[in-house]
C-alpha positions in Angstrom: 107.5 59.8 159.9 108.5 59.1 156.3 104.8 59.1 155.3 104.2 62.3 157.2 107.1 64.1 155.6 106.0 62.9 152.2 102.5 64.2 152.8 103.9 67.6 154.0 106.1 67.7 150.9 103.0 67.2 148.6 101.1 69.8 150.5 103.9 72.3 150.2 104.2 71.6 146.5 100.4 72.2 146.0 100.6 75.5 148.0 103.6 76.6 145.9 101.7 75.7 142.7 98.6 77.6 143.9 100.7 80.7 144.7 102.4 80.5 141.3 99.0 80.3 139.6 97.6 83.2 141.6 100.7 85.3 140.8 100.3 84.5 137.1 96.7 85.5 137.2 97.6 88.8 138.9 100.3 89.5 136.3 97.9 88.6 133.5 95.2 90.8 135.1 97.7 93.7 135.4 98.6 93.3 131.7 95.0 93.3 130.6 94.2 96.4 132.7 97.3 98.1 131.4 96.4 97.2 127.9 92.9 98.7 128.3 94.5 102.1 129.3 95.7 104.5 126.6 97.6 107.7 127.3 97.4 110.8 125.2 94.8 113.5 124.5 91.2 112.7 123.6 90.2 114.0 120.2 87.4 116.6 119.8 86.6 118.4 116.5 87.9 122.0 116.8 85.5 124.8 116.1 85.7 126.7 112.8 84.1 130.1 112.1 81.0 129.6 110.0 78.3 132.0 108.9 75.4 132.5 111.3 73.0 133.6 108.6 70.3 131.2 107.3 71.2 131.8 103.7 74.2 132.7 101.6 74.8 136.4 101.0 75.0 136.1 97.2 72.2 133.6 96.8 69.4 136.0 96.1 66.7 133.5 96.7 64.9 131.7 99.5 66.5 129.1 101.8 66.3 125.7 100.2 64.0 123.1 101.8 65.3 119.7 102.8 64.0 118.2 99.6 66.0 120.6 97.5 69.3 118.9 97.0 71.9 118.3 94.3 71.5 114.8 92.8 73.9 112.6 94.7 76.5 111.0 92.5 75.2 112.3 89.2 74.9 116.0 89.7 75.7 116.8 86.0 72.2 115.4 85.1 70.8 118.7 86.3 72.1 120.2 83.0 70.0 117.8 80.8 72.8 117.1 78.4 72.7 113.4 77.4 76.1 113.7 75.7 77.6 115.0 78.9 76.0 112.2 80.8 77.7 109.6 78.6 81.1 111.2 78.9 80.8 111.5 82.7 80.0 107.8 82.9 83.2 107.0 81.0 85.2 109.3 83.2 84.0 107.5 86.4 85.4 104.2 85.0 88.4 105.1 83.0 89.9 108.4 84.4 93.4 107.6 85.5 93.7 110.4 88.0 90.7 108.9 89.9 92.3 105.5 89.5 95.5 106.8 91.2 93.5 108.2 94.1 91.6 104.9 94.4 94.8 102.9 94.6 96.1 105.3 97.2 93.0 104.7 99.2 93.4 100.9 99.0 97.1 101.4 100.1 95.9 103.3 103.1 93.5 100.5 104.0 96.2 97.9 103.7 98.3 100.0 106.2 95.5 99.6 108.7 95.7 95.8 108.5 99.4 95.9 108.8 99.1 98.0 112.0 96.4 95.8 113.4 98.7 92.8 113.1 100.6 94.0 116.1 97.6 93.1 118.3 98.5 89.5 117.8 101.6 87.3 118.6 104.1 86.5 115.9 104.6 82.7 115.4 107.5 81.3 113.4 108.8 77.8 112.7 112.5 77.2 111.9 113.2 73.4 111.6 116.8 72.5 111.2 119.3 69.7 110.9 122.9 70.0 112.2 125.7 67.7 111.4 128.8 67.8 113.6 131.9 65.7 114.6 133.0 65.0 118.2 136.6 64.2 119.1 135.9 61.5 121.6 138.0 63.2 124.3 136.6 62.5 127.8 135.0 65.5 129.4 131.9 67.5 129.8 130.3 68.4 126.5 127.2 68.2 124.4 125.7 64.7 123.9 124.6 65.7 120.4 121.0 66.5 121.2 120.4 70.2 121.2 119.7 73.2 119.0 119.2 76.9 118.9 115.7 78.3 119.0 114.4 81.7 117.6 115.2 83.3 121.0 118.9 82.4 120.8 118.9 79.9 123.7 120.5 76.5 123.2 118.0 73.7 123.9 119.3 70.2 124.7 121.2 68.1 127.3 124.7 68.0 128.4 126.8 65.2 129.8 130.0 63.2 129.3 130.8 61.6 126.0 133.8 59.8 124.7 132.3 58.6 121.5 134.1 60.0 118.5 132.5 60.3 115.1 129.9 62.2 113.2 126.5 63.1 114.7 123.4 64.8 113.5 120.8 66.8 115.5 117.2 67.4 114.2 115.3 70.3 115.8 111.7 71.3 115.0 110.8 74.4 117.1 107.8 76.8 116.9 108.7 80.2 118.4 106.2 82.9 119.5 106.5 86.4 120.7 103.9 89.0 121.7 104.1 92.5 123.0 100.8 93.4 124.7 99.3 96.8 123.8 100.4 98.6 126.9 99.3 102.2 127.1 97.8 102.3 123.6 100.9 101.9 121.4 99.2 99.7 118.9 95.8 101.3 119.4 97.1 104.8 118.5 99.0 103.4 115.5 95.8 101.7 114.2 93.7 104.8 114.8 96.2 106.9 112.9 96.1 104.5 110.0 92.3 104.4 110.1 92.0 108.2 110.1 94.6 108.3 107.3 92.5 105.9 105.3 89.4 108.1 105.8 91.5 111.1 104.6 92.4 109.0 101.5 88.7 108.2 101.0 87.7 111.9 101.2 90.6 112.8 98.9 89.3 110.2 96.4 85.9 111.9 96.4 87.5 115.3 96.1 89.5 114.0 93.1 86.5 112.5 91.6 84.5 115.7 91.9 87.3 117.8 90.5 87.6 115.5 87.4 83.9 115.5 86.9 83.8 119.3 87.1 86.7 119.7 84.7 84.9 117.4 82.2 81.7 119.4 82.5 83.5 122.7 82.2 85.5 121.5 79.1 82.3 120.2 77.6 80.5 123.5 77.8 83.6 125.3 76.6 83.8 123.1 73.5 80.1 123.8 72.9 80.8 127.5 73.2 83.5 127.2 70.6 80.9 125.5 68.3 78.6 128.4 68.9 81.4 130.8 68.1 82.2 128.9 65.0 78.6 129.4 63.9 78.9 133.1 64.3 82.3 133.3 62.5 80.9 131.2 59.6 77.9 133.6 59.4 80.3 136.5 59.4 82.3 135.0 56.6 79.1 134.4 54.6 78.0 138.0 55.2 81.4 139.3 54.1 81.3 137.2 50.9 77.9 138.9 50.1 79.4 142.3 50.8 82.4 141.6 48.5 80.1 140.6 45.8 78.1 143.8 46.4 81.3 146.0 46.2 82.4 144.4 43.0 79.1 145.0 41.4 79.2 148.6 42.5 82.7 148.9 41.2 81.7 147.5 37.9 78.8 150.1 37.8 81.3 152.8 38.6 79.8 153.7 41.9 82.7 152.6 44.1 86.4 152.6 43.6 88.7 149.5 43.5 90.0 150.4 46.9 86.6 149.6 48.4 86.7 146.2 46.7 90.1 145.5 48.1 89.0 146.6 51.6 86.0 144.3 51.5 88.2 141.4 50.3 90.6 142.1 53.2 87.8 142.1 55.7 86.6 138.8 54.2 90.0 137.2 54.4 90.5 138.3 58.0 87.1 136.8 58.9 88.2 133.5 57.3 91.4 133.5 59.3 89.4 133.9 62.5 87.0 131.1 61.5 89.9 128.8 60.8 91.8 129.7 63.9 88.8 128.9 66.2 89.3 125.2 65.4 92.6 125.2 67.3 91.0 125.8 70.7 88.2 123.4 69.9 90.6 120.5 69.1 92.5 121.2 72.4 89.2 121.0 74.3 88.3 117.8 72.5 91.7 116.3 73.3 91.4 117.3 76.9 88.1 115.5 77.1 89.6 112.4 75.6 92.3 112.4 78.3 89.8 112.9 81.1 87.7 109.9 80.0 90.8 107.7 79.6 91.1 107.3 75.9 93.8 108.4 73.4 93.1 111.7 71.8 93.1 110.1 68.3 90.1 108.0 69.2 87.6 110.7 70.3 85.6 112.9 67.9 82.7 115.0 69.2 80.2 116.2 66.7 79.8 120.0 66.4 76.8 121.4 68.2 76.3 125.0 69.3 75.8 125.8 73.0 72.1 126.1 73.8 72.1 125.0 77.5 71.1 127.4 80.3 72.2 126.9 84.0 69.6 125.0 86.0 68.4 126.3 89.4 71.0 125.0 91.8 69.9 124.3 95.4 72.4 125.7 97.8 71.0 124.7 101.2 72.0 126.6 104.2 75.6 127.7 105.0 75.7 125.4 108.1 75.2 122.4 105.8 78.4 123.1 103.8 80.7 121.4 106.4 78.8 118.1 105.8 78.9 118.4 102.0 82.5 119.1 101.1 84.9 116.1 100.9 87.9 118.4 101.3 86.6 119.6 104.6 86.0 116.0 105.7 89.6 115.2 104.7 91.0 118.2 106.6 89.0 117.1 109.7 90.1 113.5 109.5 93.7 114.8 109.1 93.3 116.5 112.5 92.2 113.2 114.1 95.2 111.4 112.6 97.6 114.1 113.9 96.0 113.8 117.4 96.6 110.0 117.3 100.3 110.7 116.6 100.4 112.7 119.9 99.1 109.7 121.7 101.9 107.6 120.2 104.4 110.1 121.5 103.1 109.9 125.0 103.0 106.0 124.9 106.7 106.0 124.2 107.3 107.1 127.8 106.0 103.8 129.2 107.7 100.4 129.2 107.4 97.8 126.6 106.9 94.2 127.7 107.5 91.4 125.3 106.5 87.8 126.0 108.4 85.0 124.2 108.1 81.3 124.1 109.0 78.3 122.0 108.0 74.7 121.9 109.1 71.9 119.7 111.1 68.7 119.4 114.8 67.9 119.2 116.4 64.5 118.6 119.5 62.8 117.2 117.4 60.4 115.2 114.8 61.5 112.7 112.5 58.6 113.6 112.3 59.8 117.2 112.1 63.5 116.5 108.4 63.8 117.2 108.2 61.5 120.1 107.1 62.8 123.5 110.5 62.4 125.3 112.1 64.7 122.5 109.9 67.6 123.4 111.5 71.0 124.3 110.1 74.3 125.5 110.9 77.6 127.0 109.1 80.7 128.1 110.3 84.2 129.0 109.5 87.9 129.3 111.4 91.0 128.5 110.8 94.5 129.7 112.3 97.5 127.9 112.2 101.0 129.2 114.2 104.1 128.0 115.8 105.7 131.0 117.4 108.6 129.2 117.1 109.8 125.6 118.3 113.4 125.8 114.8 114.8 125.3 114.1 112.9 122.1 110.6 111.8 123.2 109.7 115.2 124.4 110.8 116.7 121.0 108.7 114.0 119.2 105.6 115.0 121.2 106.3 118.7 120.6 106.6 118.0 116.9 103.3 116.0 116.9 101.6 118.9 118.7 102.8 121.4 116.2 101.7 119.1 113.4 98.2 118.9 115.0 98.0 122.7 115.4 99.0 123.0 111.8 96.2 120.6 110.7 93.7 122.7 112.8 94.8 125.8 110.9 94.5 124.0 107.6 91.0 122.8 108.6 89.8 126.3 109.4 91.4 127.7 106.3 89.7 125.0 104.2 86.3 125.9 105.7 86.9 129.6 105.0 87.9 128.9 101.4 84.9 126.7 100.9 82.5 129.5 101.9 84.5 131.9 99.7 84.1 129.6 96.7 80.4 129.2 97.2 79.8 133.0 97.5 82.1 133.7 94.5 80.3 131.4 92.2 76.8 132.4 93.6 77.7 136.0 92.7 79.1 135.0 89.4 76.0 133.0 88.3 73.7 135.8 89.4 75.7 138.6 87.8 76.4 136.6 84.6 72.7 135.8 84.2 72.0 139.5 84.1 75.0 140.2 81.9 74.0 137.6 79.4 70.5 139.1 79.2 72.0 142.5 78.6 74.5 141.2 76.0 71.7 139.5 74.0 70.0 142.9 73.7 73.3 144.3 72.6 73.6 141.7 69.9 70.1 142.4 68.7 71.0 146.1 68.5 74.3 145.4 66.7 72.5 143.2 64.2 69.9 145.9 63.6 72.5 148.6 63.2 74.4 146.4 60.7 71.3 145.7 58.6 70.4 149.5 58.5 73.9 150.4 57.5 73.9 147.8 54.8 70.8 149.3 53.4 72.3 152.7 53.4 75.5 151.4 51.7 73.5 149.7 49.0 71.6 153.0 48.4 74.9 154.9 48.2 74.1 157.0 51.3 77.2 155.9 53.4 80.7 154.8 52.4 81.8 151.2 52.8 83.9 152.0 55.9 80.7 152.6 57.9 79.4 149.2 57.0 82.8 147.6 57.9 82.6 149.2 61.3 79.1 147.9 62.0 80.1 144.4 60.8 83.1 144.4 63.2 80.8 145.6 66.1 78.3 142.9 65.4 81.0 140.2 65.4 82.4 141.5 68.6 79.0 141.6 70.3 78.4 138.0 69.2 81.8 136.9 70.5 81.1 138.6 73.8 77.8 136.8 74.1 79.3 133.4 73.5 82.0 134.1 76.0 79.5 135.2 78.7 77.3 132.2 78.1 80.4 129.9 78.4 81.3 131.7 81.7 77.8 131.3 82.9 77.8 127.5 82.4 81.3 127.2 83.8 80.2 129.2 86.9 77.2 126.9 87.4 79.5 123.9 87.3 81.9 125.5 89.7 79.1 126.3 92.1 78.0 122.7 92.1 81.6 121.7 92.8 81.9 124.3 95.6 78.7 122.8 97.2 80.2 119.3 97.2 78.6 117.9 94.1 75.8 116.2 96.1 78.3 114.4 98.4 77.6 114.1 102.1 79.7 113.2 105.0 77.5 110.2 105.7 79.1 108.6 102.6 82.6 108.7 104.2 83.5 105.1 105.3 83.7 104.5 109.1 87.0 103.3 110.8 85.5 99.8 110.9 84.7 99.8 107.2 88.2 101.0 106.1 89.7 98.3 108.3 88.2 95.5 106.3 90.0 94.1 103.2 88.5 95.5 100.0 85.9 93.4 98.3 86.6 91.9 94.9 84.0 94.2 93.3 85.9 97.2 94.6 89.2 96.0 93.0 87.4 95.3 89.7 86.4 98.9 89.2 89.8 99.9 87.7 90.8 96.7 86.0 
């Protein structure tokens, strides 16, 4: 009978072990299935109103073919200005505004890796040594072998001791805790960080394009100042000749001294204008130095008049603009990030399970600390669920929904502004091209009128005041031409910027790409 009872006991133990293992598998399976579920709304790109036409209204030319595209990455080369090319190359390396945006991008990528760490358990080690004194009074108490793990439980044995004296306890535990990703808590947090990093990547490209555009605009403005300086210097030279002419006529008794003084006053005013033009040029030069990341005292650009003309700029079709503008891509990714926050809000309604465990060794002697009899371990689980929060979770979700709707409105507004900017600059380049042509004719007529009036003054047919009027009209016509040519080049640069500067959405890094640590080559760009 004793053998039969022993056999039955072993069978019952095996059945109990089997049931416990089956239950553990079911619990583990339930956790895996739950972790694969994520609550919250699925994300779909909202619609935005876009033109249905096959060409821009202000374009004025045929629809561009697929081969017609702005040079990707180096759009300024379309202007065929080697000096501008060299400056843009320095800007892409040394511009501190771009460097700031780049570091913000790396920061956003690091936040992804921080969020992804929640997928894995946290493991800590906390070895300790405790010295204590026992009184030796008979009773039930600690034998001196024990310790406190990371979970706060006392690990050791208890019994009766009457040995007084000092004792030491050595403990070497390893604690682990893990909260499975039930209902997408971690998943939504990671997605939010990934989309946020994509927003930062798009913002980096927007910043880069803006800085490149500012440099090109400033470059053409400084060249326009050089062209204006040429006209002002020519005016000064012409006025010097007129002063000499009035003096000779005064000496001959043909003109009065008043005429000489008037001519000298006109000459002096033209000299003041020529000198004053240097102020704006130096400011443009200093602005370029700041853009390329060098002190203003270290940059000197040689004078060269503006001779560039806007190149033909391929616009593509309006439907392509959504894929070309980094700010539109940033606005769209911002919506995806806001949508993930809604999912986080819904996940807060579900319980949080945390699994904990520790294993290690505890001993009263250091030489037996890592022996097999000194081993200790514990395992546990904790479930936390908010039963009542006064509507805090619902308010959080409502706030997230409102934030998402705001991001949708921002996205649609960004799209509308993008089309407005393209149409504005298309109209500006087209109208300015005609205006420049008309103004060049006006300059030719003003120059002809000045030359004719000068001949009449030299012959004594007209007074000096008529010549001064024509000289003023000629200078005004030249100044207007330089201003229009500067506006024309600036509008061409702004049109390229409005079209995205050759950037395409395919250049935006994917969620998997932004989740990886940056390569050393990426970090070396701004060092």
